[in-house]
N, C-alpha and C positions, 0 to 999 in steps of 0.2 A: 357864571351863574350864582346868583343868591335870594334863592328862592326853594323857599322848602314844603314839599305838596301838602298838600289840604283834600281833605275828602267833600265830595260833592253834597253840599245839604238840601240841594234843593234842584229844581226842572232849570233856574235861573243861573245858576253857577256857571262860570266860563274860564276857560284857560286861554290867556293870553302870552304873548310870542313877543319882546321886548327886541328888533333888529336893528343896531345899529352904534354908532362908536362912544363911548364912554361920555363922552360932554353931550351927546343928545340922549344918551339913557338920565341923565341927572337931569334933565328938563322935562322929560317926559313921566319920569317915575311918581313924580308926587299927584297926579294925575289919577292913580291906582291906588294908593298907600290906606286911603279912608275906607275904604271896600272891603268888608270879610267873603264877599261873595267871589270876588276876582282872585285866582293865581295867576301871579303874574311870574315870566321867566325871562333875563338876560341874555342874547349871545352877539357878539359883535360882527359876526360875518355869516354871509348869505350862505355857503358852506355848511359853518351847524346847523343854521337855520333850516336847508332843508335836510339835515340829520334829523333832526326834531319832529319835522312834517312828516315825516317816512316812519317812525320808531310806531309798529303798529299794538304797543303796549298802551298808549299814553293816545288822548285824543286832544288836540289845540285846537282851538274855534275861533281865534282870531290871531292873523299876525299881523301887527303894527310895526311897520318900516324906516328907517328916517328917507331920505334921499340917496344921500351918498353911504355906503358903508366900505370897510376896511379893503374888500375883494370886489367889491364893483357898486352896482346900483340897485335904489329899493326896484324899480321895475325891471332891471334884470331876473332880481329874486321872483318877482311875479310872473315872466315868462316863462320862466324854466320851474314853477309848482302849477302852471295852466297848462304845459305842457306837458308833462309828467300826469295831468287828471287828477290834480289834487286841489278837492272844495272848498279847503280852507276861506274861511272871509279874508282880506286884505285889506290893510287903511293906510296908505300912504302918507306918512307924517312929516313932514321935510321943515325944517327949521323957519324959512321965510315962504310967502304964498306968493306963486308964478302961476302967472296965465297959461304960458304953453305948455309949462308944467303939469296943472291943471288937467287942460286938454291933452295931453299924450296918457294922464293916466285915467282920465275917463275911457279913449279909447281901447287902452289895456284892462277895461271891465275890471279894476278896480271895487269895490265896494262902498266905499268911503275916499276921502279927500279931505285931510282934516290941518292945515298948517298950523303949527306950533305955534308962530308969532300971533294970531288972530284967534287963537281959540283953542287955551291948552286946558280951560276949566272944562269943557267941554269932550273933551277926547274919549273918560270913561263912558258917556252918556252916548256917543255916535259909533262906538265899539260895542258898547249893545246891542243897539239900533241895527247895526252890520249882521251882527250875530244871532239877531231874530227872524233877520231876512232871509237869512242862508239857512236857518231852517228849517222856515217858512216854506221857503221853496225845496228843498229835499220833500219836505213830510206832500207836498203837493204831488210831486214828481213820483215820489211813490205810490203814492194812493192814486195819479192815474195810471202808471206800471197794472197795478192793481186790479185796475178797473179795466186795461186792454185786454189785463189775462182772463179775466173774467167773460167780457165783453169776446174773445176771439176762441170762447170757448167751443169746441166740433158738436160737442152730444148736447147743448142746449139752445131753445130759443132767446134771443138778447133784440131789447129793441129801447130806444130812448125815443121820449115823445116832448113837444110840449105842453103845456096845461093845459092847452085844449083839445089836446090829439092826435095835435100834427105830428108825423112819422119825421123824426131828424135824422135816424140811424138805424140800422137792421144788422147786423154779424152776416156769416155765409151762411152759417147753418140755418137763422130764419130766411135767410131766403131760399136757401134748398129748399124746408120743407112748405116755402109758398109757392114754390117753384114758379118765382118770376124775379124778372132782374131789379138792380137797386134803384133805377129812373121809372120803372114802374111803382114803385112802392112809395119813394121818399115824397113829402108833399102831401100824401092823402090823410086822411082821419084813421087813425087805429083800425074803429071797427068798421070802416068799407074796406079793408080787407077781404078777400075770398076767401068765407067762412064756410065749411061744410054744411051747416043750417044757417042758412042767412039772417033770418029770421031773428030767433032765439039767441044766438051766440052774439049778431049786433048789439040788442038791446044787453046783454048779459058785458059787453065792453064798454060798453055809453056809460054802465051804469058803477062799473069797475074804475073807470078813468076818473067820472064824476066824481066818487068818495076819496079816489089818491088825489084829487087835485084840494083836497081839503086838507090835508096833510094825513088821512088812514089809511091802510096795508089793507088791499084789497087782492081778493084770489076766485080763481074759476075756472071751470072748462069746457073744453072745447076742443074742435076739430076741425082743420085745417082744409079749406079746399083741393089745395096740392098736395094732401097725406094724408093716407087712411087712418093714424094714429090717432088717438088720441091725449092731447096734453092738457097741464095743468098750471094755468099761468099765477103768475103773482105780479102786485103792480107796486110799484113801493113812489112814494114821493122824495125830492129831490130837494134839499134845501135850510139854511134856516128861516127860522117864522118864515116867509113865502116860498112860495112851491116854486122854484125857478124847472123843476121838467123832472119827469115822471120817467122810471124805468120800469121795462115789462122783461120776464126772464119766464118762460116755460118750460116743463120736462113732459119726455116723455113716460105716459104712465104705464104701459109696456115694458118699456124702458127698465122703469124703477123698480118696477116687480120683478125683472131680469134681476136686477141688481139684488136686490131684497133673496131672494131664490139664491145668487150666490154667494151672497154673504150667509145664510144659515147654512150654505154646504160647505164655506168657509170655518163656521164656528164648530159645524160637525168635524173637520178636518183636525181644529185645535185640538176638540175632545180627544179623540182618536191619537192623536201624535204626543197629549197628555199621557196617555194612558198607560203609549210602550216605551216612551222616552228615556233613559236610565238615565237621567238629571231628575230630579224633583223638587217640585213648586209646594211650598208651602205660606199660608199669608197670616199674619197676626193683628188683633186691633194691641191699642197703646197699653194695654196689660199682660198684651205676649200670650193671649187667651188667642185660640184658631180658630181660624171663620173660614180657610177655606184648606185644604190637604190634596196633593195629586192626586187623580189616582194610582198611580203609577211608584206610589210610597214604599209598598213590598221589594220594590228591585234593592234599594239599601237597606233597608230597615227591617225589613220582614212582618213588619207589622202589616196590618189591616187598615183600611182608614178609619173603621170607627175604635178600633187600638187606638190610633193616634190622638184623636181626639181624648180618648180618655186621658193622656199624660196631663192634660188640661192645659196646659202653658211649653212653650218653648222650650223654654230653660232648663226642664224635667227633660228633653230631648236630646238637645246640643250644648247643655250644659250652662251654667251662669258667666253672665262676664262676655259674652260672646265677643262684642265690640262697642263704645261706648256712644252711649246715646245721643250727645251732642254733637258727637263729629258729624253723624248721620244726620241729623238735625240740617247743619252747616251746610254738609257735601250732598247730602238728598242719595247718595250712592257710594258702597263701601264694597269694594269686589278683592277675591281674592285671601277671603280667612281662612285661615286651616284651624281645623279642630279634631278631634278625633269621639267619635261616637260608637253604642254598643247596639249591636242588632239583637235580634230577636231569641236566637240562639247563642249568643254570648261573645260571639266575634267581636275585635273591634275593627271600625273603618277607620281611616284617614278620610275627611271630607274638605271641601274647596267651596266655600260658602259666598255668593255675593247676594249683600242687601242691601234695597231701595226703600224710600219711602215712597207708598201711594195710597190710592184711594176708592178701593172698592169692595164698596156693599158693606162696608163697614170697616173692613180690612184698611190699615195703616201703615204698616211693614211685611214687605215679601222678600222671603229667603228666599233662591236658587241654592241647592245642595248638589253636589255633583263628588261621587265616589275617583278620591285619587289612589287608592290603596295600591291597587298593582300598579300605578306609576311610582309613588313614593317608595313603592318596594322595591323595585326596579333601580331608580334611582338611588338608593339607599345601597343596593347589592352595587349598580355602576359604580359607586364613590368607592368603595370598599373593592373594586374589581381594579380600578384605577391603581390603590397602594399596591396592590400587590405586583401590579404590572411594575412598577416603578421599584418593589423590593427585589423581582425577581433577573431583575438588570445586572442584582450583586450576585448571583448565582453562579456558580461554576462547574458544579456537578450535575449530573442526573436525578441524583440520592436527594439535592440538594433542595430543584424544582421541585419531585414528588414531595418534599416534605413541606415545604412552603405552600404549595396550594391547596392539599390537602390538611391543613392547618386555618386557611385563611377561607377555605370554604365554608368552616362553623360561622360565618359573619354574614358571608355571602349569600351560602344557602341555609339558613337556620336548621331548615327542618328537613335536612339531607342529611344523611352519612357518607365518607364519600371515600374513592379509594382510585390510587395508578396503577394502572399495571403496564410494564415498560417490555418490549418484542426485544425478546434472547436471538442473538441473531447467528450463534453458536449449535441453540438448541431447536430453534427456531417453534419457541414457544412463547406464549406470553403470561409473566412472573409479574406477581402483586409488587411492586416496587414498598407501596407504602398503601397504612389501612387507616384509616381512622379509628380511632377505639370503639368509638358508636357500632359503627358497622362489624366490628371483629367482635364485640359481644353481641350482635345479633346472631351473625353465621360460625364466627370461629375462626379459625388459620384458613384463609382462602387459598385453592390450588393455581396452582399452574396448569393453563391448557393450552393447548394444541390449535392447530388453524383447520382442524375439519370442519368448522360453522356447525356443530352441534348445537352453542348457545347463543346468546348475545354479545358477549364480552369478542368471541370468533366472530360472528358476522360482522359486528361493527368494525373491525380492524379489518376484516379481508375485504368485507362489499365495501367501506368506504364511506359510512353512511349511519347516521344516530340508529340506536335500536330502543326500543318503547315495549312494555308489557303486550300491547296488543301486538306489535310486532311479531311474537315468538310464536309457534304453534305449539296447541296443548299437550302435544306428546314427546316435548324437549324440554320443557321448563323443570324437569327433576334431575336434568342432566349439568343446571347451570349453574356456575357457581351461587348468582345471584336467586336462586329458588327457597322460596321462604319469604320470599319480599312480594307484598302484591305491588310493588310501584318503583321502577328505576328508569334512568337514563344512562343510556352506554353510546359516547361520544368518543370517535376513532381521533387519534394523536397523530395524523399521517403516517408516517411508519415508522415512529416511536411507539405507537405502544396504543393504550383504550383510558380513560375517563371515565369514570362510573358514579355514580349521584344515586344512594338509594333509599325508601324508607319503608320499615316495617307494613304502613295504612295503605289502603289503596286511593288514588284522585291525591297526591299531595303533591303532584306536581301539577302544573298549570301551564299556559303558554308562553309564562314572564318567566318560569321558574326554570323551564324548558332552553329558551332562549338564552337566562343567563350561565346556564348550565352549559351551554353551546360556545358562547363570549370568552368563559373561563378556561373549556376547551383550548379554542382557537389560543387564546393568552398563553399557555401550558406549550402547546405546539411550538407557539413559538420561539418563546421561551425554550426549548428542546432545539428547535433550527437553529438558535445563535449560539449554543452551545455547541453544536456539533461543525457549526464553523468556524468557531473559533480552535473549538481542538483541531480540528483539518487544516488550519493556518500556523498553529504552536506547530504542528506535526511538520508538514511542512515548510514552517521556520526552522526546527531543527534537521529538518533533510536538508534544506540549503547550508545550513551551518556545518553539518556533517557532512557535506559534498565538498563546500569551500573548503574545511581540515583537511580532507582526502587531495583535492586538488591542489590546496598549500604544501601537501605532504608530498604527491606526486612531483609537483615542480622541483623541491626539494629532491625528489629522488631521478626526476626525469637530469636534473643538473648535476649532479654528479653521474650520471649514466655514463652524459657526453663526454665528461671529464674522463672519464675510464676509458671512450671510444674512442678520444681523443689519444689518450696515451696508449691506447694498443695500438692504433694505426703508426704509431709512430716507434714502436717496441723493435725488436730484432729477436730476441732470446727471450724464453721461456720466463728466467728468471723476472726481466725486465717487467713482463707482464703480470707477476705476480705479485710484485713488489705495486708497481702503479693501483692492482686492486686495490689491496690493501690500503694503500696510503689514503687513497679515495675514499674508501668507504671508512675510514675512520676519523676522513680531516671535518673540523668545526662540530666536535662530539656528535657526529651524526650516529655513531655506536662508540661503543668504549674500546672493544676490543675485535679483529681481524685476521683472521690466519690463511694459507693455504696448504691443505698435503697432499702427499701422495703415496700410493699403496707402493710396500717394497714388496718384491719379486719371490721373497724367501716365506714367508709367513702369511700377506696379505694385512699385516699390521702400516696402519697409519703412519706416518714420519713427516713433523713440518717443513714446508720448505722454506716457507716467509711470513712474517707475521708483523702489526704494526698495534700501533694503540698500545692501551693500558696491559698486559700482558700477566704482570705479576704471579709469573713464574706457574702460571696453570696448568701450560701444556707438560710439562712434569709431573705435576702430582695427579693427573688423573690416566686412567689407562687406556690408550687409544690401539689396542688391541681387536680385529673383528669377531664379533662374538657369533656363539651360531645361532640365536636370538637374533632376529633382526630386527623385534621391538624395543629389545634394551641395550644399556650404554650408551658414554656420552654421544649427543647428538650428530654429530659427523662420521660415527662413525659406524649408526644406523645410517646416515644420508650414503655413504658409501656397502653398505651392502644392500641396503633395498635399491639404490641407485635413484633417487626422487627426493626430493626436497624434506624435509624434517625441520617442524616447527614446535618448538616448544613455549609456551606462552608464558606461564608462570613458574619457573623452575622451584619455588617453595614448595608448590603442590606434591611436589617429588623427593623430598627431603626424606622419607622412613625408606623408599624403595631406592635408589639410585644415589650409588654413593658418587658420583661426580658429580652431584650438586648440591651434596656440602661443600665443596672445593668455590664452582660456583657463587652462591651467595654471599660467604666468607670474602670472593673477590670483589662484591655488588652484582652479580652478571643475572639478573634477572627474565629474561627471556633468550632467546637462542633461537637462532634460522641456521640452518646448513644446508647448502646446496651438493650435490653431486658436477664433476665437471666432467660428461660424455659427450663423445662425440662418436659418432657414428658406430654405437653400442661400445665401445674403449671409454671406459674409465681412467681417466689421468689423475683426477683429486680431488680434492672437496675445498669449497669454500666453508667456514663458519662463518657466521656474525653474531656478536654479542651487543647487549642492549640493558643499561640501569636500568629497567624500568619493567615493570610487567606489559605486554601487549604491546608490545612496541611495534610490531609487524602486522600491519592492516593485512589484507586481503592485496590489496592493490598492490604494498610491499613488497608482499612476496611474490606477486606473478611478476612484478618489475625483475624481483634477483633471480629468479626463475629464469628470466631471457637473458639476465646476466650471465649465470652460469652455462648456458647456452655458446653467450658469444664468448666468454674466455675460453672455455674448451674450443670449438674454433679457432681462434687466435693462436692458442698454444698447439695447435693437427698444422696449422698453418706455417707456423715457425718452427716445429721440427720438417716440416716437408723442404722449407726453403735451405733448411741448414744441411737437411739429406743429401742435398745438389753438392753444397761446396765439403763433402765429408773426406777424407782419406781415404779412411778403411771401410769395408764394409765388412757385416758378417753373418754367413752362409748360411739359411735352418734348412734342415730337409724335414720332410713332413712324410707319415706314412699315414693315408685316409681311407677309409672304407669305400671300397665303390661306390655303396647304396648311398652315400652321405652326400654325391655330387651328380653332377647331369650327365658331363663325361660319363664318367664311372658305371653307370646305368647304363647308358649308349654303349660302350665299350664290351659293358657285360651281354647285351640284346642283339650285337652285332659280331660279337666274339673277336671282338679284332681288339688290334694295339693304335690307340690316339693319344697323337702328342699334337699342344700348343703349339702355333708359331706363331703369334701374334692377335690381337683383338682390338675393337674400336668401337667405342661408346657412340650409337645412331641418336639421331636427336627423337625418337619415339619413346628412348630411354632403354631399348634394348642395346643388348652389345653384340658385336658382328666378331663370333671367334673364328681367325683361322686354323685350323684342324688338320695334321697330318696320317693318314691312314697306313701304316708300315705293308699289311699284308694283301692287299690288294682287292679288299671287300668295301671299296664308296661307296657302290651301289648301295650294299646291304646296309650301311653305315646311315646312308641319304634315309632309307626305308626303314629302317628302326626309330632314326628321330622323329620321322613324322609320328612315331603313334605315342609321343613323351610329350606330356602338358608343358615342362617346361623351355620345350624347343619349339618357337611360331616357324620357323623356315628351315631349309635346310638346301643347298645346292653344289654338285659336284664342281669345281676348280679347274683341277687339274683331274687326269688320268692315267695312270701308266702299267706296268705288267705287275708292277710290284708294288702297285699300293697307289697313293694321287692326293689328293688336297678338297677340301670340304670348306665351304661356308656353314654357319652354323648361326642363327638368331637364336639369341638365350634370354630370356625375358629376365629372371631375375638377375640383380648386379653380378658380373661375374669376378671372381677371385683379383681379375690383373687392378680393374676401376678402383676396386676397395681399398688392394694396398696401395697402390698408388694415390687415394687420398689420401694414405697415412705416412707417405714417404719412402716406401718399401718397390722393392722391382720382383714380380716374379720371372725367375730365370730358366726355371722349367716347369713343365708341367705333364706326366704322362698317364693317362687311364688303360687299363687290362681291364680283362675279365677276373681279375683277381682283386687287385685295387688299385690306388691311384699314388702317386710320388710327385713331391712337390719340392721346388727348393728357391729360396725366395733370398733375395738379396735386400740385408737392413742396413742403413746408413749409421756408422757411428755415434750420429747426434739422436738417433731415435732410439726411443727406450724399446730392448729387444721383447720387455712383459707386454707392451702394449700391441707388438706384432700378433703377439703369439695369442690374447686377448683376440684378435681378428681372426686367428686364425680358426681357434674354440667356436666364438661364433659363427665363423659361418659353416663349419665342419663338425659335425661329432665326430666322439671318438677321435679324432684327428691327432699321431702322436709324433712330437718332435724326437728323430732319431738321431740327428744329427747338427752340430754346431759348428761351422769354421769362421776364422779370422783371414780376410782375404784384402791387398792394397786395393784402392780406387783406381782404376785405368781410364785417366781422363783423356784421351786423344778421341779416340774413335766414339768414346760416350757421348764426351764431350759435342763434338758434332752432330750425333743424331739428337740429344736431348735439343740440341740449340733450333736444329729445324723442326723438328718435330712440334718446338713450342711458337714457332711462327705460324704453322698449319693450322687449319681449322678442325674443326671436326669432320665436318663433311670432305674435307681433301684429306685429312689421315686416311680415314674410308675408300675413299677412291686411290690412295697412292697403296695402300695394303691389299686390296681386292687388285690393283691391276700388277703388284708385282706377285702376291701370292696364285694369282691364276696362270705366271706364267706370259703377261703381256708385255716384258722386257725381255724375256728370251731372246734369243740371236735363231734358235732354229723353230721359235713359238706357230704356233698354228690357233693360236687365239686372235680375235679383232678387236678394237677398238669396241665395236657395233655388240662384241659376244660381253663385254663387259658392263657395257651401258647397260644391255637387257639383266645383266646379276643385279647390279643395281636402282635400277628400273629408275634411270635417267635417259637422256638422249643421246643417244652417239657426241653431238654438238657438243653438251653442257659435258662430257667425259674428256673428249679432248682438252676443252680451256682448262676444266679444273688441270689434268696432264702441263700445260703449259704453267701456269702457274707454279704449282709443285717444282717445276723444273725451277723458273726462275728464281723460287725461294732460297731452291737448296744449292744452285752455284751463286748467289749472293753468301751464302752461309758459309760455303769452302773459298770464296776467294775476297772476300772485303771482312772477316772476322780477324779479330788482332792474330797474329800467331804465337802458336804455345810451342812450349819446348817436344811436344807429344803427338804435334801435326807431322803427316809425312807430307813432302812435297809433291 
C-alpha cells in the first residue's frame, strides 16, 4: 500500500481501491495522480481487497480490478463481493479489450468495463460516474424504503394519485377506513370515493387536488362513508418542476386528540418523575447562568429551586473548570465527571456529573448530577477492607488479628470507634481483646460480660445476629457496656466473639456503614477461623510428630523386649535370665546402666545379683537397705518396699533431699526407673534402669518396662520350678497357723473335728477340689458346717466309716497346694483342728526358702515357722508319680483323685462308677472313658519310662 489517507473535503470525494499485480498498477495509477479529491489504495490479491471492503472503520467507494490477480481473477473478486452483499461500485479494467470478457463482466453486474489499452485517460472519469450511479441507486433505494414505511403505516390513510386525481395506490389502512377492496378503488377519481357528506366533501377534494396539481400543499377535513371518524387530509405534490403525482395523507382527528392527551399525561409524568428522582437536572446558557433547575434539587444540595437560582452560575454550585468547553463542543456529551459539592448544611457530597449540549428554551448545556457519596464511601471502605484482608493473612494469633482490625477500622469506618470482644471458653465470658482509644476515652475500661443476654454484646453472640440500638429494650441499656452511646453496631464473629462499632451521636451509621461493618466482621471471623484451623493443624502435626516419636521409641522398646523374651525362652537358670535382661537393656546405649537385685532374708537389704552398662561403682556408694519410709531412699529400694514401679524423672530435682542423688548425678544418671519382680505376691527382687538424660522414660516406656518386670518374675518362677524337679535335697518347713486364717481351720472349729488334707485338684471353674480326711467320725457334721462357709461352694461325702470318712470340698479361693506348686514347693501335710492348723511344706534346694515363707505369710496371717529340716529327695516313687501327673489333664487328675479317694479302686468297694460320675457332675460313660485314659498313661509311664536305680521291678 502506498497511499496516505486524506480527509474528504467535499461530497464528491471518493476512495478507490486498485486491485492487481504491480505491472498493472503502474499502468492505471497515473489516471488518478492528478486529482486531489480521489484517494487510492493499492493491493495485489483478492483476499487483501476483501479485507479492505469489509473494514467497518472505512468506506471504499469503488473497486478497480485487473482481469488477472495473484490469487484469482477480477470476476472472482466481484462474485465474492456480491455473494457477501457488498454494494461497492466495481469497475473491471483489463490490460486488453476482449468481447467475451466484456460480455461476462456485464453478466456479473459490473458498474463499468474499461479496458486500459483503449481508454486509460478516461478511467478516473468512468470511475466517478460509476460511484455517482451507485450513490444515486442507494439514495433512490433509501427514499423508496422510507416511502414504503410511510405508506404501510397502519395509523394513517395514504393514497397516491395521478395529477388528474385518479387513484393509483391506497394503503391497507385507507382501504380499511373506506370499507372497500383495492379493485373497487383503483382507477377512480379520488373525489368519487364514498364520502360521508358527498356534496361538500367532493368539492373540497376536487379543490385540493386542483391546487396540489399546481404545486401547492393543501389541507381539508372530511369524513369517509365507511368510517364515522373525521380525518384531516393533506395533499402534497411530488416531482421536480412538473408534478408527476400527488400523495394524500389523512389523520384521524380523534386519534390525534388522544395522542395529544397522552402527550400531556406524559409531560405530567415527566414532571412528577423530575420532582421525585434522586438525580438532579440543571440547564444553563452559554454564560453558565441557570435557565432550568429540577424541582428535586433539594435531594442533593438541600437548597430550594429559588436558592439555586440565587447562586447565579453553575460554577458557584459545582466549582470552576468542571470540564473543557472545547471538548464538549467537539463531542457533544461528557460523562462521569466526578466532583465534590457542599450542601446547605455544610456536608460534602461526591457527585457524578454528565454534561451535554442542548437547545432547550434558551439553555445550551444540560447537567445531570448523581450523588455517589455513599457509593464512594463504600468503594473507599472496600479498598481499605481489601488491604486489611491481605494483612490479616499474615496474622498468626487472635490478639494480632484484633489489633489489626481495630487499627484499620479507623480508615474503614472513620466515624466509628471499634472494639473486639473474644469469647473465653474457660470462663464462659466475652472479654474485650482490643479496644480503640476513642472508644476507651468515651466509655473507660470495658468490662467482660457473661452470656445471660442482658445487653447487645451478649445477644449478638448468643443469638448470632447483628444488634442495633433499635433492637435493645429500653430497660437493659443501662446494663450494656455500650451504655452512654447513642449509636452502635454489634456483629457476631461466629464462635469467636463480637465486633463492636460505636459512636457518641445518634444516626451515625447508615445502611452503607452497617454493610461495611458486617463485611469487616466477616473478614475478622474468617481470619479467626483460619488461625483456629492452622492452630489445630499445628497441634495435630505436633501430636503426630509426638506419636511418631512414641512409636519409634515403642518400636525400639518392643525390639529389645522381643530380644529379652527370646533370651528368657532360652534361659535355664535365674542367673541367665537376669544377665540377659541387663545386657539387652543397655545394648546400643539404650540406657546407661541396669542391674537386678534380690532381697536378703536376714534384714531385707537389696543385694545385687547382676548388672550391665556403665555402673562406675554406684552400687557400692549408695545404701540399699530397705527403709521404713516407703517414699525415701534409692528408687530400687522404694520399688521393693512398695512393690510397685518407682520413677524419678529428674534426679537433680532431689539433690538437696536425697543422698543417693548426688552419687547418681556424679555418674551421669539423670533419670531412674525401678521395677519390682513380683510373681503371685512374692518379691524375687528388682530391676533398676538408669538413663543419661532427664525424662528418659515416657509413659509408654514405663508401661512396657512394667510388663517386662512381670515377664521376668514369671520366668524366674518357672525356672525355679524346673530346678525344683531336679533338686537332690529338699527343706521341710513346718508351720503353725491360727485356725481362723484358713478355710479348713474355720471348718474344723465349726464341726469340732480334725480334718487332714489327702489331696487337691484345680478345677476348670477356678475352684479347687480338696479331698479331706475326717478322723473322728463327724463326716456329716463337716459337710453341714461347710454349707455355712462363704469360702466353700460345695461339699460331698466320699467315704463314711465308723471312725471317720472322706469328704470332697470345693474351695473358692486359691488353695495352698496350688499356690505352692506355682512356686516349686509341695504341701506334704496339712491338718486342721479346732485349736489350730499345722502344715508341712517340702521346698527344693533350688527354690529360695524366703520366697516360700513369703507365700505362706501372704496366704495366712500370723503363720509361724516352727521347724526347718533338710532331707534328701527320693527320686523313685516321686519321680514316677510326677511323670504320670504331668501327663494327665486337669480334668483327668480330678477324676483320678475323686475315684481314688471315694474308694472306687478298693477291693471291697461299695462305690460304683455311676456314684463317682454323679459326684463329678458328668455321665458315667465319660467317667469310664477318663479312667481308661488314666490307666493307659499310668502303664505307659510305668513300663516305657527309662529305668533308674530307684525303680522297683
